[in-house]
N, C-alpha and C positions, 0 to 999 in steps of 0.2 A: 618624662612626657606628659604634657597636660592633655585632659580628654577635650574633646571637640566642644562639649557644653562649657567646660572652663573658659576656653576660646572664646565661645559666642557670648558668654555673659561679659567680657570685658569690651567687646565690640559693640555692644547695643547703642553705647553714646556716641559712638563713630557712624556718621551718615556719608562718608567720601564715597561709599561703593553704590551710591545710588544711581540707576539708570533711566533713562527715559525709552521707551518703546514707541516707535512710530509704525504701528501696524497697518496694512493695507485692508481693504474690504473681505478679502480672501481669509485672512488669518483670523480677523474679527468675528466672520461668521462662523468659521472652523471652532474658535474659542468659545464663542456663545454656546454652540453644539455640545462642547466639552462642559462647560458649565453647567448646562442644563441635566446632563447625564450624571454629572458627579454630585452636584448640588455646591460647588464651592464658589467663591465669589473671585473676582476678577485676578487679584493679586495671587491668592492661594491656588487658582487653576495654573497659572503660568508657574508657579514655584512647584508645582507638583509633576508637571509635563517636563519641567527642567531637571528636576530631581531624578524622576524615571528614566529619561534619556542619557543623564552622564553616568548614572549606576549602571544601566545596561550595557553601556558601551565602555565601561570600565574606567571612567575619569573620576569616579567617586567612590571611595572604600565604603565598606557595608556600615561602619559606625556612622559615618557621616550621612549615608543614606536613611537609617534608620533615624536618626537624631531629626533630618529634616521631615520625614514621613510622619514621624508623630508630631511636630511643630506645625505644620502644614496641611495634615490630613482631617482637619476639622471643617465639616460642612456649614455652610450658612445657618442651617435649621439647629445644629447642634451649638453652635455660637451663640444664638438667639435665646435657646432654652438656659444656656449657661448664665448669661447675662440676667435673664429672668430671675433666675435661683439667687444670684449674687445680690440683685435688687431687692428681693425679698428678704434677704438675711440681713441687709445693712439697712433696711427701711424701718423708720422709727414708728412705732405704734401711733395711729391716728388719734388726735385730741377729738374729743366728741364736738360736734357744732353745736354752739351756744346760740339760740334765737334770742333775739332781743325783745324783751317784754317791756311794755311801758309802766310805769310804776302806777298804782291806782290812785287816781285823784280823790282828794279829800272831799268828804261831803260838805260843800259849804253852808248847805240850808242847816248844818246842826251847829255851826259856828256863829258867837257872837259878833256883833257889829265890830267891836275894837279888835277883835282875833281877825277878822277880815281884812280891817285896815292895816294892821300890823302885816298881815299877809300880803297884802298888795302893795306895801313899800318894800318887802323882801325882795318880791318878785321882780319888781322895777329896777332895784339894785343890782339882781343878778342877771338883768335882761331876758327873763322869760316872757315874751310878749304874749304867746297864747294863754298862758295860765293866767297872766294878768288880765286880759279879757274877760276870763271866766269870774275872776273874783270882782272886778269891776262891775259886770253885770248882775251880781249877787248883792253887793253895795247898794247899786242904783235902785232894785228890785224892792229892798228891803226900806230905803229912804222913802220911796214912791209909796209904799203901803203905809207908812207912818204920815205921809202926807208933806213930807218935805221933797222939795225939788232942787 
């Protein structure tokens, strides 16, 4: 004879025993009070009430009762704590945040006019408009100092 847990593990993929409950406001109010008193969520609260009733009235044997009591006896708070612990265990260490720092700009005042012209051509080729403006300004300043316009 197979144990209840072996039977249950086989039926996990089968969902043909699902039922929809259409509860009136009196059942909902009572269920909400039960959930508040026990800490269970909707499904576990209903399963626990059903489990207790069926066992108490002799419709469920002790093995099945204990199995369901263990399975559905987890409160929302306990489940949340368990999920947080699992998340912490599986969480990969965070990588340090890398802050982008711009590269320091070369000191154009120390470059020769030929170096500046080469730099200007290179910056135009790669499409760096901001840096191009700085280099062009330095070249214009140098040419103005020499008296060339």
